[in-house]
N, C-alpha and C positions, 0 to 999 in steps of 0.2 A: 071446214072443208080440205080445201085445197092443201096447205099446211100440213094437217095431218099425211095424204099423200104424198108430198114430198119430202115427209118426214122415214115414212114407209121405204117409198122408192131408193132414197140416199144412203138413208143409215142403216138397212135392214142386212140390204146385199154387203157393208162394210162389215154389220157383226158374223153372218154366215162366214166370211174369208177368215177372216181373225181368230174364229172359233174353228179349237183340233176337236180329233172326236177325242173322249178316251176309255181308254180298253181295261180289261184286268190284266191284274199282274199273271205276268206268263206262268208257265207251271216251272217250275225249279227244280234237279235235283242234283246228285251226285250224279260225276260223267262216269263212264262204261267199265275205266280201268282205277276208279277210287284213287286216282291220284294225291299224295298228302296222306291214305295209310289208312285202315280199321280208326276212325274215327269218325263219335258221332254228325249226327248232321240233324237239323230244325228249316223249315221254313215257316214260317210266317206270313201266307196269302193275302191277307188283311194289310200287312202295314209294306210287302218288298220287304222284309229282314227275313237273312241268310243268317244260322247261328249253327259254326264247326268247331267242334270238339266237345272236353271236358273235361270235372279233374280226372286228371294221372293221364291226360291223352294226350300223346306227339303225333305235331304235323309233322311228319316228311323231310329231309334233308333229298335237294334234285343237283344235277350235276348240269348245266347249260345244255338246252339242244337243241341246234339252231333250227332242226327241220320242224321240230315241235313251234317254234316262237320266240323257247327260251334263253334271250338271247347274256344272263343270268344266272348264277348257280347258286340256290336258295332253296328254303321251305316254299312248298306251292300246293294249293286243291285244286284241282278241278268242279268245278260246276257246270250243270248244261241248263239250258235256258230255252224251252219246248215256246213257240209264238202263241198269242190266243187264238183264239181259231179263227175272230174276225179279221188275220190277220191273210192279207192275200198275197200280195204283192212286194217278195222279201227281196227284187229288186234296188230297192227304195232305201232299206233303212241300212242302220247304222251303230253301234257300239263302241261307248269307251271308257276305258278302266287305269290308271295311272302310269295316263300320257301314253295308251295306246288305241288306234281304233281300228277296229275291227270293217269293214264294209261289206254291203248288203251281199259278196256275191258267193261272202262265207256263209250267210242261213241259211241259206237250205240246200237239200238234197235230197233225191230223187228214191222212191222207197215205192218199185211195181208201178211207175208212173205218174206216183200223187207224187208232189212238190210235198216236205213238211219242211214247215222253220223252225231252224231249230240254233245252233252256236253253242260253241262251249269253250269257256275261257280256266285259263291257269292262273290267279294273282301269285303276286313274289306276297309270301307273307313276313316283314321286317321287325315287326312293330305288333304283338298281339295285340296292347292296351289302344290300338287306334284303329276307327272302320274301316272300308275301305269302299269307292264307292265304285258302280256299274252305272251304266246311264244308256238306255237303249232308245234306241228310236225303231220302230218296228215297221216301217213306211211311213212315203211322204202324208203330207193331212193328219197321224196320228199320233200325240201328242209322249210327249217324250217320255220315260218312265225312271224313277232311280230308286238301285236297290241297292241296301248296306250289308255290309257281311261283314259279321261282326267274330272275333269269337271268344268261346265261352271263356270263365274264369276257371283256374285250374288246367289251361293247356298249355303245354312248351312246345318250344323250338328243336330237333331234335339236331343236331353241331353234327360239322361237316368231321367225317373218320378221320383224321390223324392215321398216317396208311406209316407205321417202322420197317425199318429197313437193315440187315443186319448182312454185316461185311464177312465171310468166311474167308481165309489163308491156310491155305494148305503146301505146309514143309516140302 
């Protein structure tokens, strides 16, 4: 009996400390500006897989925009993640993708005095055949979630428009 109590008092707390709560995947939608253009969007809630585009659809090209955090020109899509209902401490989360990390302070906004946990990302699409991983930890003690952004077959990337310049000489 004594050995059993020792096992319970020593190992049970260790198990509890080492376990993170697992949440269902977040609600995922296109951003309100539809960055990327008028392209198809599908989200598999059970697997955390986001699929953008489709046959004969094109992802738009954007110039760099430092105000939006776009340090590089290229093809982008806008994706909005809304935290699962159980998340209450938005100040302790992180999100990472393509070498960028978004801190917890950017995870929420207030609407009518209520905190709403959401974050919008704009991944740069360089290769339509390569999936992009987006990792989110909504708050301390919550297991990290990994989402995969896939580009559907038949989707193309809009090319940067070349400007033609004409010179006129007056005699």
